[in-house]
N, C-alpha and C positions, 0 to 999 in steps of 0.2 A: 200251823203258822201260815199256811197259804190261804186260809179262809179269813181274810182281813179287809174285806170291802168296807169302805167308810171309815176305816181307822187311820190314825196318824202314822203313815208308813215310814216317815223319817225317824220317828222316835220309838217305833215298835220294838219291843224286846224279843226279837226272834229267838234268841238262844235260851230264854227262860220261860217263854209262854207255855201254858199248858192247854190241853184240849178244851177245858171248860172256859178258857179265855177267848176262844174263837167263836165264830158264828156256828151255833149248833145245827143250823139248817144244812150245813155242808156234810153232816154226818148222820143226822136223824131226819128222815123224810117228813115226819109230822110237823117239825119246825119249818121245813121248806114250804109246805103247803100253807102254813100260817103266814109266812113271809109273802107268799103269792097273794093271799087274801088281802093283806095289809097294803101291798103295792099295786093291787088291781091287775095282777098278771094271771092270765087264763091257763097257760101251760108253758113249759120250757123244754128246749133241746139242751141236754146236759153234756158239757165238754169237761174233760179231766184237767187237772192242774199238774199235780205231781205225775200223774199218768202220762201227761203230755210229754214231760221231759224224758220219760223212759223210752220214747220213740228214737232218741238219738244215741242210745246205748250201743256200744260196739258189739257186745256179745249177743248174738241173735237168739241163742237158746235162753239166756237170762231174760232178754227183752220179752220173748214169748211167754215165759213163766210169769213175769210181772203183768203183762197184758191180761192173761187169763185170771190171775188173782183179782185184778180190777174188774174184769167182766163178770165174774161170779158175784162180787160185792155189788156191782151196779144192778145186776138183775134183781137182787133182793131189794135194793133201794127203790127202784122205780116200780116194783110190784105193789108198793103201798098206795100209789095213785097212778095206775097205768094210763089214765086219760089225761093226766096233767104233767107227768114226768116221763120224758122220752129219752131213752138211752142210746148211745152209739158204741158198738163193739170195737175193740182194738185187736189188731194182729200184727206180728212182726214181719209178715210177708217173707218167710224163709223159702217158700216155693210157691208157685202158682197153684199147684194142686192142693197144698195145705190151706192156702188163703181161700180158695173156693169152698173147701169144707168148713172153714171158719165162718164164711159168709152165710152158709146154710144154717149153721148153729146159731148165728146171731138172729136170723129170721125166726127160728124156733123159740129163741129166748125172748122174743118180743121187741128187740131193738129196732129202731127206725132208720138206722143208717150205720155207716162204718167210718171210723177215723183211722186213716193210714199215715204212716211216717212219710216224710218228704223223700226219704231215700229207702228203697226196699233192701232187704237183706239177701239180695241175689246178685249174680255177676252182671246182669244186664239191668237197664233202667226201665221205667214204666212204659216208654214208648215202643219198646221191642215187641214184635208181633207175637212173641211167646206169651205175652200177657193178655192177648185177645180173649182167651177163654174166661179170664177173671173179669174183664170188663163186660163180657156177655152175661156172665152170672149176675153181676151187680145190676145190670139193666133188667134181666128177667125176674130177679128177686125184688126189684124196685127198692134198692138200697142206695141212696145217694152217698157219695164218697166225700168225706171232709178231709182237708189238709190244713192243719192248724199252725199258727205261728209257733216258732220255737220247737218244731219237731224235726229239725235237721241237725247235722253234726256241728253246724256253726254255733248253735246255742251252747254246746258243750265246750267248745273252744273259748267262747266269750266268758262263760261261767268260771272256767279254770283261771283265765287270765285276771278277771276282776277280783278273784279271791286269792290271787297270788299263789295258786297251786302250780301253775305252769305259765309264768309270765312270758316265756318265749313263744307261747302259742298266739300271742297278739302282736302283730307287726304294725299296728296302728292304734290311735287313741281308743280306749274302750267305748266311749260314747259313739264314735264314728263306726266302730265295728258292729254296733247294734243294727246297722243297715244290712249286714250279712244275713241276719235272721229274716228280714223282710224279703231280701233278694231270693232266698230259698223258695219262697212261695211263688215269686215272679218266675223264677227259672222253671219251676214245676209246671206252671200254667203254659209256659212257652214250650216245654217238652211235650206236653199233650197235644198242643196245636201243631207244632212243626213235625211231630212224629206221626201225624195223621190219625191219631186215636179217635177224635171226634168224627172224622170222616168215615171211619170203619164202624163206629158205634154211636150213631146220632142220638140214641136215647139215653146215653150215659150222662148222669148228673154229677157234677163236681162242685164242691163248696170250698171257697178260699176263706178261711176263718181268721179274723183278727189281724190280717195283714194289710188292712186299709184297701182303698181302691183308687186313690188319686193318681197312682202310677199307671193305671190301665190305659188312659188315652195316650200317654207318652209311649208305652210299650207297643200299643197298636200302631202308632205312627212309625216307630222304628221297624216294626215287622213289615208294614206295608212298603217301607223304603227298601 
């Protein structure tokens, strides 16, 4: 149900749709290449959808299991056309040592980068110097790090409230709370800047995905102030 590009999202029967009702290119790489040819696309960096939401799961062990189920599937998917389908590995970041090992596995699997959750499954945040070996590994392996929209705990709170699973989780109108999802990426960029991560690792590459960019001048202005 998540592969619904170009469909009428207002009237889409999410609860009754079957796999064959969606775009097969989301599951079968030969259809993906056919779509690329039709649309004049040379190659794609592939980001997850359902896998993206797994980033906000509280249970770190379950999150890691979900990530590796996705990683194994993705490796097979992109192997169909490795010069046109570029995958990004996912890890729960349960520890720096494990994440480094995952990064090395991603490189061996042919992935072109890593998608990390906005919040690691550790007691300290990404700016802590204990993470420096991970950022050094990313730079040495030439694996850019992506932080995607809706990979923070804010997306879980909003989802529960909008579906009346836990209305008390929302202390503001649902539409306004969507800004929490965007702010997670903004806060993360600020964490890396204020935490001196880029100063210690000038070759580190970070991608802010689908969280817009119009806020960047305002954020830069406030940070200068």
